[in-house]
GUDOLUM-855992 format. One record per residue (C-alpha): residue in one letter; x, y, z. Coordinates in steps of 0.05 Angstrom, whole numbers, padded with zeros to 5 digits, always signed. Each point is the difference from the previous one (the first is absolute). Layout:
BEGIN
aXYZ
...
REM end
This chain:
BEGIN
m-03921+00603-03020
s+00061-00044+00004
l+00068+00031-00005
i+00017-00051-00054
e-00050-00028-00050
a+00027-00048-00053
r-00043-00034-00047
g+00018-00050-00055
l+00075+00022-00001
w+00038-00034-00054
k+00074+00012-00018
s+00029-00030-00063
y+00067+00005-00032
p+00017-00018-00072
m+00058-00053-00002
q+00021-00022-00069
a-00059-00032-00033
e-00047-00003+00061
e-00027+00041+00057
v+00019-00015+00073
h-00056+00016+00050
a+00031+00023+00066
l-00069+00016+00029
r-00064-00035-00021
g-00062+00041+00026
v+00018+00019+00071
d-00057+00029+00044
l+00024+00037+00062
d-00027+00048+00052
v+00045+00032+00055
e-00032+00043+00055
s+00037+00063+00029
g+00039-00024+00061
e+00011-00072-00021
y+00065-00037+00007
a+00004-00051-00055
a+00055-00046-00026
i+00003-00024-00074
m+00033-00066-00006
g+00014-00053-00055
p+00052-00041-00032
s+00047+00030-00052
g-00040+00015-00064
s-00066+00004+00039
g-00010+00071-00020
k+00011+00035+00066
s+00053+00049-00026
t-00044+00016-00058
l-00060+00013+00047
m+00044+00043+00043
n+00022+00041-00061
l-00073+00009-00020
l-00025+00019+00069
g+00060+00048+00007
c-00015+00036-00066
l+00067-00023-00025
d-00035-00033-00059
t-00069-00005-00030
p-00044-00061-00012
s-00011-00033-00068
k-00074-00007+00019
g-00043+00017+00058
s-00014+00056+00049
y+00041+00027+00058
r-00029+00055+00044
l+00045+00031+00054
n-00036+00046+00052
g-00057+00004-00051
r+00042+00020-00059
e+00005-00044-00061
v+00075-00008-00014
s+00002-00057-00048
s-00006+00048-00059
m+00044+00055+00025
d+00062+00025-00040
d+00070+00001+00027
d-00005+00071+00029
e-00066-00015+00037
l+00028-00065+00026
a+00061+00035+00026
h-00043+00053+00036
v-00042-00057+00033
r+00064-00037+00021
n+00026+00066+00033
q-00066+00016+00034
e-00031-00067+00020
i+00055-00053+00006
g+00064-00010+00043
f+00049-00052-00024
v+00047-00043+00040
f+00047-00044-00040
q+00046-00058+00017
t+00061+00038-00024
f-00020+00066+00035
h+00011+00045-00063
l+00033+00055+00039
l+00044+00056-00030
p+00070-00020+00023
r+00028+00071+00006
a-00060+00031+00032
s-00014+00003+00076
a-00057-00040+00028
l-00040+00065+00007
r+00014+00017-00072
n-00022-00069-00024
v-00067+00006+00041
e-00010+00071-00027
l-00002-00025-00074
p-00072-00015-00008
l-00017+00068+00027
v+00048+00034-00050
y-00038-00035-00056
r-00065+00026+00033
g+00025+00073+00000
v-00001+00008+00078
r+00043+00057+00023
a+00068-00015+00030
e-00014+00019+00071
e-00064-00043+00004
r+00036-00056-00036
r+00055-00004+00052
e-00048+00001+00057
r-00042-00056-00029
a+00056-00042-00018
r+00031+00010+00069
q-00067-00023+00031
a-00004-00060-00044
l+00071-00020+00019
e-00018+00008+00074
s-00060-00044-00009
v+00047-00059-00018
d+00049+00020+00056
l+00052+00028-00046
g-00002+00072+00027
d+00072-00004+00019
r+00022-00023-00067
i-00030+00053-00047
e+00067+00025-00027
h+00031-00070-00012
r+00007-00026-00071
p-00022-00070-00017
n+00071-00028+00005
e+00003+00025+00071
l-00062-00040+00019
s-00014-00073+00013
g-00045-00039-00048
g-00058+00006+00052
q+00011+00075+00004
r-00002+00007-00075
q-00064-00035-00005
r-00028+00047+00055
v+00022+00058-00043
a-00038-00031-00058
i-00062-00011+00043
a+00004+00074+00023
r+00004+00021-00072
a-00062-00043-00016
l-00039+00036+00058
v+00023+00070-00011
n-00056+00016-00050
q-00054-00032+00046
p-00019-00048-00056
s-00065-00040-00003
m+00040-00062+00003
v+00070-00029+00008
l+00022-00052-00052
a+00060-00044+00026
d+00036-00049-00047
e+00039-00053+00039
p+00018+00056+00053
t+00041-00048+00042
g+00034-00038-00059
n+00068+00033+00011
l-00001-00001+00076
d+00019-00053+00053
s-00057-00029+00039
a+00009+00042+00063
t+00001+00064-00041
g-00058-00025-00043
e-00043-00007+00062
e+00017+00071+00020
i-00026+00025-00066
l-00060-00042+00006
s-00014+00026+00068
i+00001+00070-00031
f-00051-00023-00052
d-00043-00026+00059
e+00001+00067+00033
l-00015+00037-00066
n-00061-00041-00007
r-00021+00009+00069
r+00002+00076-00016
g-00046-00012-00060
n+00046-00006-00058
t-00020-00048-00058
l+00057-00050-00012
l+00007-00048-00061
v+00061-00045+00007
v+00021-00044-00057
t+00042-00060+00028
h+00016-00072-00008
e+00018-00008+00073
e-00055-00029+00045
d+00028+00034+00063
v-00003+00068-00032
a-00071-00014-00023
a-00021-00022+00069
h+00002+00072+00023
a-00054+00018-00050
k-00074-00006+00019
r-00016-00025-00069
i+00036-00046-00048
i-00013+00001-00075
r+00030-00061-00035
l+00010+00001-00075
r+00011-00060-00048
d+00006+00003-00075
g-00024+00072-00003
r-00064-00011+00040
v-00018+00011+00076
e+00003-00069+00027
r-00019+00014+00071
d-00015+00063+00040
t-00002-00008+00075
r-00008+00050+00058
r+00020-00013+00072
REM end
């Protein structure tokens, strides 16, 4: 059983008198432990696909199974539960709480999961240590560099031990040297067995992945493994 099994995914949006089809029948399987990049020009459907795979949205047509569970027909509460249990998100703009410490930011998914305070703090501390931020746990985001903020975001994505990490342009707000540091962390996470899906338009970011899925006009144009 694949971690991700998508069959015939369509996503359409009404726009004035017509429908715009962002995805047009995407089939996709991703195995546990894969490191894949999703690429494509603007308007190709890559962000829409990420939203569906991340359970941030539901398809207009088609089937999406994550870890054997059909999620395409779930309601908002069920989708929120799946996001918390199964998926870790890393965004281009970090999405950290500005007034909270690094430790508190990383704890948040565990708060939503109902984990008791002592265990939350320990797991958040371990997650920060795993991205070499053990000495910055009480720092707030404005006391951290861009690369350190993204490491906090990665630690937050990992703290629930998700089935996969979804990263949307994770180096987009970073200079090239800091971006390479973040990609080195992704390489190490994948070596440890984490499943990574990275949405990017940058070839040098995609080059770190072991599989590149290229979209065009809402369809998979090419799917290559290295």
